[in-house]
KOLDRENSE-237144 format. One record per residue (C-alpha): residue in three letters; x, y, z; residue number from 1. Coordinates in pm, whole numbers. Layout:
N
R   resn       xx       yy       zz   resi
R    ala        X        Y        Z    NUM
...
//
This chain:
69
R   resn       xx       yy       zz   resi
R    met     1716       73    -2149      1
R    lys     1683      222    -1806      2
R    ile     1659      103    -1446      3
R    cys     1309      142    -1300      4
R    ser     1330      386    -1009      5
R    ile     1062      195     -818      6
R    cys     1159     -174     -842      7
R    his     1521     -115     -953      8
R    lys     1497     -368    -1238      9
R    ile     1580     -310    -1603     10
R    ser     1304     -141    -1801     11
R    gly     1302     -191    -2176     12
R    ser     1090      117    -2244     13
R    gly     1329      372    -2099     14
R    gln     1074      465    -1833     15
R    asp      953      318    -1505     16
R    his      738        6    -1544     17
R    leu      367       89    -1574     18
R    asp      284     -176    -1313     19
R    cys      531      -21    -1068     20
R    val      391      327    -1124     21
R    gln       33      204    -1072     22
R    lys      127        7     -761     23
R    arg      300      311     -610     24
R    arg       -1      531     -689     25
R    val     -233      285     -515     26
R    glu       -1      269     -213     27
R    leu       -3      647     -181     28
R    glu     -381      660     -215     29
R    asp     -407      384       45     30
R    glu     -196      585      292     31
R    asp     -417      887      235     32
R    phe     -727      672      287     33
R    lys     -589      527      611     34
R    ser     -513      872      746     35
R    lys     -867      997      679     36
R    ile    -1085      694      752     37
R    thr    -1117      751     1126     38
R    glu    -1238     1104     1062     39
R    asn    -1483      986      797     40
R    leu    -1643      729     1025     41
R    gln    -1649      966     1322     42
R    leu    -1569      699     1579     43
R    ser    -1585      938     1870     44
R    lys    -1961      991     1824     45
R    asp    -2105      640     1845     46
R    thr    -1898      322     1848     47
R    arg    -2179       96     1971     48
R    asp    -2299       31     1617     49
R    leu    -1962     -103     1501     50
R    gly    -1858     -467     1529     51
R    val    -1566     -573     1749     52
R    glu    -1341     -639     1449     53
R    val    -1412     -300     1296     54
R    lys    -1344     -127     1628     55
R    ala    -1008     -305     1657     56
R    ile     -908     -211     1303     57
R    met    -1011      150     1351     58
R    glu     -824      180     1682     59
R    his     -514       34     1516     60
R    leu     -538      281     1228     61
R    ala     -588      570     1471     62
R    arg     -276      468     1668     63
R    glu      -78      431     1344     64
R    lys     -191      777     1232     65
R    glu      -89      932     1565     66
R    lys      249      758     1545     67
R    asn      310      901     1197     68
R    glu      222     1255     1300     69
//
């Protein structure tokens, strides 16, 4: 038995839990997606076509990205 390095609970397989590994992978992919989404949508070109909610989300993600850099 081993302690899972992600959730810090006992793992019967001697390795990290598969669910924990998958969850961590998705979280890392999600961070990468958040850092690139503003560039993919090219908000600086034309924001008139986006809804108010989408604009707010994108501005929040852009601020979060700047804060992390």
